[in-house]
N, C-alpha and C positions, 0 to 999 in steps of 0.2 A: 453070851457068846457071840450073838449076832452083832451087838454093838462094838465088840472088840474088833471083829473083822472089818467093820465099816470104818472104825477109827484108824486102824493100821493102814487100810487102803487109802484113806484120805491123807494121812501123814506121808505115806510113800509117794503119793501123787504130787504133793506140794514139794517134797524134797527132790523128787525126780525132776520136776519142772525147774527148780532152782539150779540143780546140778547141770541140766541140759543147757540152760541159758548161760551160766557163768564159766564152767570149765572149758568149753571150746574156745571162748574168748581168751582165756588165760594160757591154755596149753595146746591150742590148735587141734590136730587130729588125735593126739594122745588124750586130750580132754574129753573128746567124744567117747573114747573107749573107757575112760575112768568115770563117766557120769553115772552109770548104773551102780557099780560097786560103791561109789561115794554116796549115792542116795540111800542105798541099803544100810550103809554104816551110820549115816545120819539118822535114819529111821530107828535103828537099834539104840542109838544114844538117847533118843527121845522116848522110846517105848519102854525101856527097862526102868528108868526112874518113875515113869507114870504107872507102870504095873506095880512096882513096890509101894508106891503111895496108895494105890487102890487096895492092895492087900492089907496094909496097915489100918486103913479105915474100916475094913470089914472085921478085923480082929478086935478093935476097941469095943468095950461094952457099951450098950446103948443107954 
């Protein structure tokens, strides 16, 4: 569980940095407001497939 929290935090941090750098350049003040939701959506899009892949690996017989 501890590794999952660390990983999600790291991904969110990377996505947030990318969103905070790019969106204000493209959309001015609106981009600033959209940066946090965009980072969370991007994190979700990365985390769900990674979680499914991890669960499939655990279910396979050793």
